[in-house]
C-alpha positions, 0 to 999 in steps of 0.5 A: 531539489524540489520537482519542477513544473513543465516549464522547467523553472517553477517548483511543483510545490510553489505557492502557485500550485498550492490550494487552501480550503477551509473546514467543510469546504468542497474541493470538488463535487461528484459529476463535475468535470475534472482536470487535476488531482490533489496531494494533501500537504496539510489537514484531512479530506473526506471522499463522499459518494451519493447513495439514494440521495444522501452523501456518505463518506467512503474514505478519510485521507490524511497528509501524503495521500492523493485523490482525484487522479482519475481526472489526469488519466481519463477525461470523465466527470468526477465519480465522487465529491471531496470535502475538507475536514479541517483547514487543508493545504493541497498540492494541485497537479494538472496534466502539464505537471503530472509527468514531472511529478512522477519522475521525481516521486516514483512512489506516487505512480506505484501507489496509484497502480496499487489503488487501481489494482485494488479496485479491479480486485474488488470488482472481480470479487463482486462479479464472481459473487454475481449468480446468473438467475435460474442457473446457479452458476457464476457469470464468469465475466472476468474469467472470460469463460462460463463456470466450469462444470462439476467433475466427479470426485477423484477416486480415493488413493490408497494410504501411503506406506509408512516411511522408515524412520531415519537412522540418525536425526539431524541436529535441531535448529534453534527456533526464534521465540520472539522475532521483532524490531526494536526502535533505537530511539524509544525502545518501542517493540514491533513484533513480526506477524504470526504468518510468513509475511510481515509488511513494514510501512505506514497506513495508507488511507487511499488504498486501505493498506494496513502494514503489520508493522505501522511505523507512524508512531516513531516516524515523525518525519514521514520518511518511510513509504506506505508499503516500504518493505516486507519480511518473509519467514522461511522456517527459522530464517528471515529475509527482508525485501524492499518494495517497489517505489520505496522512498528514502531507502532501506539499509541493513548493517549500513548497506543500502538494500536493492529493491526486490532483492532478498537480504537475510536478517540475523539477530542483532542486525541494525535496519533503517527504514527511511530515517527510522533506525531499528534493531532486529531480534529473534529472541 
């Protein structure tokens, strides 16, 4: 059942809440007052910011992305402009329907929090790079204290004594050579990342998040979340964990995976991300 508006009767995705814009048409402009956010149902939208008198694109958003959310959270003018790249259908959300939306679509507030967290992290990096003139020290604003003074190097430790070799070696474990997911419908292979963590989902233009395994090619129904799950490698073992705010669920061997709980993956396990069926292989 689709989510309803504040009056409890009308669905949020009803025609009354749907706004259409032509290619090149502005949805809103920088510095204008704002009282609503938008979710893209069809088309693409570019976010523009004016720098030195000229508008520059800072983001390109597609179906499923949202923008203008700060108008819901703060009573401040728009910090950027939004313009339709092609013909767009946008879901218009004002403050009276926002609460109902997040109740029925928990992925939306989680993505909003991640976006805000990303902005704070970027701001923190900029502040850390800001050097106080003449002092050679970072400002330390976000740390809440001035940069620490340099400490003298610790004395070198004497070399450790060699450890005696074990009398008997433990049997060697078979090392996975090619851990990967294989799509059951097309046979497309999705190898795990070389590191310890591999994220599974879809590219999120709003936050810039790019999972190592991007399922856009095989997820034609858009049933997977942008940050759906992650796979952790611990030596020669693999564990799957569903991310917070994931829609449509994750299944291993037909069993629903609880959010935030590690589930071990074995060679030949069938895994379902949303409605995307995969088989996990280690060799």
